[in-house]
MARBA-3410 file (N, C-alpha, C, O; in Angstrom, 1 decimal):
88
8.9,-13.7,20.8,9.6,-12.9,19.7,11.1,-13.0,19.9,11.7,-12.8,21.0 ~ 11.6,-13.3,18.7,13.1,-13.4,18.6,13.7,-12.1,18.4,13.0,-11.1,18.2 ~ 15.0,-12.1,18.4,15.7,-10.8,18.2,16.0,-10.7,16.7,15.6,-11.5,15.9 ~ 16.7,-9.5,16.4,17.1,-9.3,15.1,18.5,-9.5,14.8,19.2,-9.4,15.8 ~ 19.1,-9.7,13.8,20.5,-9.8,13.5,20.8,-8.7,12.6,20.0,-8.3,11.7
21.9,-8.1,12.8,22.5,-7.0,11.7,22.9,-7.7,10.5,23.1,-8.9,10.5 ~ 22.8,-6.9,9.5,23.1,-7.5,8.1,22.0,-8.0,7.3,21.2,-7.2,6.9 ~ 22.0,-9.3,7.2,20.9,-9.9,6.2,19.6,-9.9,6.8,19.2,-8.8,7.3 ~ 18.8,-10.9,6.9,17.4,-10.9,7.4,17.2,-10.9,8.8,18.2,-11.0,9.5 ~ 16.1,-10.8,9.3,15.9,-10.7,10.7,15.3,-12.0,11.2,14.8,-12.8,10.3
15.3,-12.3,12.4,14.8,-13.5,13.0,13.8,-13.2,14.1,13.9,-13.7,15.2 ~ 12.8,-12.4,13.8,11.9,-12.0,14.7,10.5,-12.4,14.1,10.3,-12.9,12.9 ~ 9.4,-12.1,15.0,8.1,-12.3,14.4,7.6,-11.4,13.4,6.6,-11.6,12.7 ~ 8.3,-10.2,13.2,8.0,-9.2,12.4,8.7,-9.5,10.9,9.9,-9.7,10.8 ~ 7.8,-9.6,9.9,8.4,-9.9,8.6,8.3,-8.5,7.8,7.3,-7.8,7.6
9.5,-8.2,7.2,9.8,-7.1,6.3,9.6,-7.6,4.9,10.4,-8.4,4.5 ~ 8.7,-7.1,4.2,8.4,-7.5,2.8,7.9,-6.3,1.9,6.7,-6.3,1.5 ~ 8.8,-5.5,1.6,8.3,-4.4,0.6,7.7,-5.0,-0.6,8.3,-5.9,-1.1 ~ 6.5,-4.6,-1.0,5.9,-5.0,-2.3,5.4,-3.8,-2.9,4.9,-2.9,-2.3 ~ 5.5,-3.8,-4.3,4.9,-2.9,-5.2,4.1,-3.6,-6.2,4.6,-4.5,-6.9
2.8,-3.3,-6.4,2.0,-4.1,-7.3,1.3,-3.1,-8.3,1.4,-1.8,-8.2 ~ 0.7,-3.6,-9.3,-0.3,-3.1,-10.2,-1.6,-3.7,-9.8,-2.0,-4.7,-10.4 ~ -2.3,-3.1,-8.7,-3.4,-3.7,-8.2,-4.7,-4.1,-9.2,-5.4,-5.1,-9.0 ~ -4.9,-3.2,-10.1,-5.9,-3.5,-11.1,-5.6,-4.7,-11.9,-6.5,-5.4,-12.3 ~ -4.3,-5.0,-12.1,-4.0,-6.3,-12.8,-3.6,-7.5,-12.0,-3.6,-8.6,-12.5
-3.4,-7.2,-10.7,-2.9,-8.2,-9.8,-1.6,-8.6,-9.9,-1.3,-9.7,-9.5 ~ -0.9,-7.7,-10.5,0.6,-8.0,-10.9,1.6,-7.6,-9.9,1.5,-6.4,-9.4 ~ 2.6,-8.4,-9.4,3.6,-8.0,-8.5,4.7,-7.2,-9.4,5.2,-7.9,-10.3 ~ 5.2,-6.1,-9.1,6.3,-5.6,-9.9,7.6,-5.4,-9.0,8.7,-5.2,-9.5 ~ 7.4,-5.6,-7.7,8.6,-5.6,-6.8,8.2,-6.4,-5.5,7.0,-6.3,-5.0
9.1,-7.3,-5.1,8.9,-8.1,-3.8,10.4,-8.4,-3.4,11.2,-9.1,-4.0 ~ 10.6,-7.8,-2.1,12.0,-8.1,-1.7,11.9,-8.6,-0.2,11.8,-7.7,0.7 ~ 11.9,-9.7,0.1,11.9,-10.3,1.4,13.2,-10.3,2.1,14.1,-10.9,1.6 ~ 13.3,-9.6,3.1,14.5,-9.4,4.0,14.4,-10.1,5.4,15.3,-9.9,6.3 ~ 13.4,-11.0,5.6,13.3,-11.7,6.7,13.4,-13.2,6.5,13.1,-13.7,5.4
13.7,-13.8,7.6,13.7,-15.4,7.5,12.3,-15.8,7.9,11.7,-15.4,9.0 ~ 11.8,-16.6,7.0,10.4,-17.2,7.3,10.5,-18.6,7.7,10.9,-19.4,7.0 ~ 10.0,-18.9,8.9,10.2,-20.2,9.5,9.2,-21.2,8.7,9.5,-22.4,8.7 ~ 8.1,-20.6,8.1,7.1,-21.5,7.5,7.4,-21.7,6.1,6.6,-22.4,5.5 ~ 8.5,-21.3,5.5,8.8,-21.7,4.2,7.9,-21.0,3.2,7.3,-19.9,3.4
7.8,-21.6,2.0,7.0,-21.1,0.9,5.5,-20.7,1.3,4.9,-19.8,0.8 ~ 4.9,-21.5,2.2,3.6,-21.3,2.6,3.5,-20.0,3.3,2.6,-19.2,2.9 ~ 4.3,-19.8,4.3,4.4,-18.5,5.0,4.6,-17.3,4.2,4.0,-16.2,4.4 ~ 5.6,-17.5,3.2,5.8,-16.5,2.2,4.6,-16.1,1.5,4.3,-14.9,1.3 ~ 3.8,-17.1,1.0,2.6,-16.9,0.2,1.6,-16.0,1.1,1.1,-15.0,0.6
1.4,-16.4,2.4,0.4,-15.7,3.2,0.8,-14.3,3.4,0.0,-13.4,3.3 ~ 2.1,-14.0,3.7,2.6,-12.7,3.9,2.5,-11.9,2.5,2.1,-10.8,2.5 ~ 2.7,-12.5,1.6,2.7,-11.8,0.2,1.2,-11.4,-0.1,1.0,-10.3,-0.6 ~ 0.2,-12.3,0.1,-1.2,-12.1,-0.1,-1.7,-10.9,0.8,-2.5,-10.2,0.4 ~ -1.2,-10.8,2.0,-1.5,-9.8,3.0,-0.9,-8.4,2.5,-1.6,-7.4,2.5
0.3,-8.5,2.0,0.9,-7.3,1.5,0.2,-6.7,0.2,0.1,-5.5,-0.1 ~ -0.3,-7.7,-0.7,-1.0,-7.3,-1.9,-2.4,-6.7,-1.5,-2.8,-5.7,-2.1 ~ -3.0,-7.2,-0.5,-4.2,-6.7,0.0,-4.0,-5.2,0.5,-4.9,-4.3,0.2 ~ -2.9,-5.0,1.2,-2.5,-3.6,1.6,-2.4,-2.7,0.5,-2.9,-1.6,0.5 ~ -1.8,-3.2,-0.6,-1.6,-2.4,-1.8,-2.8,-2.0,-2.5,-2.8,-0.9,-3.1
-3.8,-3.0,-2.5,-5.1,-2.7,-3.0,-5.9,-1.8,-2.2,-6.6,-1.0,-2.8 ~ -5.8,-1.7,-0.8,-6.3,-0.8,0.0,-5.8,0.7,-0.3,-6.5,1.7,-0.4 ~ -4.5,0.6,-0.3,-3.9,2.0,-0.6,-4.3,2.6,-2.0,-4.5,3.8,-2.1 ~ -4.5,1.7,-3.1,-5.0,2.0,-4.3,-6.4,2.6,-4.3,-6.8,3.6,-4.9 ~ -7.3,1.9,-3.4,-8.6,2.4,-3.3,-8.7,3.8,-2.6,-9.5,4.7,-2.9
-7.9,4.0,-1.6,-7.8,5.3,-1.0,-7.4,6.3,-2.0,-8.0,7.4,-2.1 ~ -6.3,6.1,-2.7,-5.8,7.1,-3.5,-6.8,7.3,-4.8,-6.9,8.5,-5.2 ~ -7.5,6.3,-5.2,-8.5,6.5,-6.4,-9.7,7.4,-5.8,-10.3,8.2,-6.6 ~ -9.9,7.2,-4.7,-11.2,7.9,-4.2,-10.7,9.3,-4.0,-11.5,10.2,-4.2 ~ -9.4,9.6,-3.6,-9.0,11.0,-3.4,-8.9,11.7,-4.8,-9.3,12.8,-4.9
-8.4,11.0,-5.7,-8.3,11.6,-7.2,-9.8,11.8,-7.7,-10.0,12.9,-8.3 ~ -10.7,10.9,-7.5,-12.0,11.1,-8.1,-12.7,12.4,-7.3,-13.4,13.2,-7.9 ~ -12.4,12.5,-6.0,-12.9,13.7,-5.3,-12.4,14.9,-5.7,-13.2,15.8,-5.9 ~ -11.2,15.0,-5.9,-10.5,16.1,-6.4,-10.9,16.5,-7.9,-11.3,17.7,-8.2 ~ -10.9,15.5,-8.7,-11.4,15.7,-10.1,-12.8,16.2,-10.1,-13.0,17.1,-10.8
-13.8,15.7,-9.3,-15.0,16.1,-9.3,-15.1,17.7,-8.9,-15.9,18.5,-9.4 ~ -14.3,18.0,-7.9,-14.2,19.5,-7.4,-13.7,20.3,-8.6,-14.2,21.4,-8.8 ~ -12.7,20.0,-9.3,-12.1,20.7,-10.5,-13.2,20.9,-11.6,-13.3,22.0,-12.1 ~ -14.0,19.8,-11.8,-14.9,19.8,-12.8,-16.0,20.8,-12.5,-16.4,21.6,-13.3 ~ -16.6,20.8,-11.2,-17.4,21.8,-10.7,-16.9,23.2,-11.0,-17.6,24.1,-11.5
-15.6,23.5,-10.5,-14.9,24.7,-10.7,-14.9,25.2,-12.1,-15.2,26.4,-12.4 ~ -14.6,24.3,-13.0,-14.5,24.6,-14.4,-15.9,25.0,-15.0,-16.0,25.9,-15.9 ~ -17.0,24.3,-14.5,-18.3,24.8,-14.9,-18.9,25.9,-14.1,-20.0,26.3,-14.4 ~ -18.1,26.5,-13.2,-18.6,27.7,-12.4,-19.6,27.3,-11.3,-20.2,28.2,-10.7 ~ -19.6,26.1,-10.9,-20.6,25.5,-9.9,-19.8,25.2,-8.6,-20.4,24.5,-7.7
-18.6,25.6,-8.3,-17.9,25.3,-7.1,-18.3,26.3,-6.0,-18.4,27.5,-6.2 ~ -18.3,25.6,-4.9,-18.5,26.3,-3.5,-17.2,26.9,-3.1,-16.2,26.1,-3.0 ~ -17.1,28.2,-2.9,-15.8,28.8,-2.3,-15.8,28.8,-0.7,-16.6,29.5,-0.1 ~ -15.0,28.1,-0.1,-14.9,28.2,1.4,-13.8,29.1,1.8,-12.7,28.8,1.4 ~ -14.0,30.1,2.6,-13.0,30.8,3.1,-12.8,30.7,4.7,-13.8,30.9,5.5
-11.6,30.2,5.1,-11.3,29.9,6.4,-11.2,31.2,7.2,-10.6,32.2,6.7 ~ -11.6,31.2,8.4,-11.4,32.3,9.3,-10.0,32.3,9.8,-9.7,31.2,10.3 ~ -9.1,33.4,9.8,-7.8,33.3,10.3,-7.8,33.9,11.4,-6.8,34.0,12.1
END
């Protein structure tokens, strides 16, 4: 593992690559590489693909949470929701 330098990119094994995507379209809307990649374009492609996979995973978790919340709200609207009271 190499060290990191102040200022520009880092020269360590850790690659910092913020990515924002539209996962349903497979479109990258932001990519900012602040690390030096010793493998060139091939290494960048591998890191970018891994980052996009992470974005897809986050989208799936968020979509599941929205579906679950929406189902609960729909049940409540129809008067079929279970009310849970916590013991304080």
